[in-house]
C-alpha positions, 0 to 999 in steps of 0.5 A: 884564687885565680886573679893574675896578681898575688900579694904576699904579706909576711906577718909576725906579731903585727896585729896593730898593723894589719887593719890599716894594711888590709883595709887599704889593699881592698880599696884598690881600683885594681881589683884583680888580685889575691892576698895570702899572709904567711904568718911567721909563728906569731903570738899576738891575735893576728891570725884570728883577727884576719880570719874574722875581719878579712875572710878573703885573705888566704893564711899560711901558718908557718909555725915559726919565724922563718925570717923575711926571705923564707917567709915570703918564699913560703907564700910565693911558692903557694902562689906560683901553684896557680898557673894563672898568676902572672905577678907576685907582689911583696908587701910589708904589713906595716904599710898603707897603700894608695888607692891606685898603687897596684894599678900603677905597678901593673900598668908599668909591668904591661908596658914593657915585657922586659920588665921583671921587677917594679919598685914602689915609692915608699914614704914615711907613714907619719911624714907623708912627703918624706921618702923611705925609698925611691928605688935602690941604687949604688952609693956613688964610688961603692957597692953599697946598695941604698934606698935613694932619697931616704929621709929626704923630702920627696922629688922623685916623680920620674919612672926610671930604671933603678938598680934593685926593688925593696921587697917591702913593696914590690912587684916581680914577673913570674917569669923573672922569679922562676928563672932567677930562683936558687933551687927552691928559693926565690929570696935566698933563705940563708939571708933570713932578713935584710939585703935579700931583696938586692941580692933577688934583683941582682939575679933578675937583672943577670937573667936580662930583665929590667928593674923599674922605679914607679913613682906613682905607685905610692905606699906609706911605710912605718919604717922599721915598725916590724924589725924594731922588735929586734936589737939594733945590732942583730940588724947590723949583723944580718945587713953585713952578713947579707952584703958578704953573701951577695959579694960571694954569689954575684960579684967578680973576684976582682970586685971582691975587695971593694964589696968587702969594705962595705959591711965594715965602713957602713955597718959598724958593730957597736961603740967599744973595741970589745963590742966590735971585736965580738960582732966581727968575730961572729960575723966571720964565723957565720959567713965561714959556715956558709961559704960552700953553700954561697960558692955553690949558688955562685956556680949556679948563677954564673952558669945560668946568667945571660951577661958576663962580668962587664955588666957590673961596671956598667951597673956601677955607672949607670945606677950610682947615686949620692942621695 
């Protein structure tokens, strides 16, 4: 495995998605890539299927479900053992990529050495003119990072900077990952799942790298197909917790009140008083036990970042959208 790009596919009981995903990958016009599939302890026939039908895929059996963040980290660490690897590409298993998807990502990355991450355009698998994500931006007036255009007709055809890249289909430059890492982590493994890609993109940006949306890099996504196995409140809990983690690690103290309201404004735990009380109590204690770790990471980020606090106001102005 000596190609300049390595694609990491995380799998957890995703046998039903792998044929479509892998077949589309191996039809790419850009051929200089390797594929690593990290299996998060699947109990279905995923591993046997890939071994039989896609022998060129390197399989790493994680042995248990480490979540999105650490599952991808396992693959990234393995890929970066090869000094020839220039780009790491993360791709959800429940996707189908257009034939020139990787070519378009690499072309944009090669056009500017300051680009640390590239975001694909994700469209709905069954409604291919409807957007899942056209680059991530702040929702105007808040610190809520959201996928631009989600659920709307596709009108995004301009290559431009965005705040962050959805790791469901993103390219990262090796140096950007190495400079922004947290110890042995690229995605912060404390997140488990959700918002870990926002966190990584913000850390990459703090090291003076750009993040660029590439509209011609098209991916068709079975939205939430993998995580639909999780209860809805579990997703809400992880999302809310991860937003608080990002606040503690990255944002200036003066911005904390604005950041804190987001999980509560946008991620209500349930419909009843008791259900909501349980949700927020669980959220509080889950964050509480991680505060020492998050504050340690905050110190490390502040020591290594290239920008001062003024950059956050610039981001809020430059990368705010209403849809």
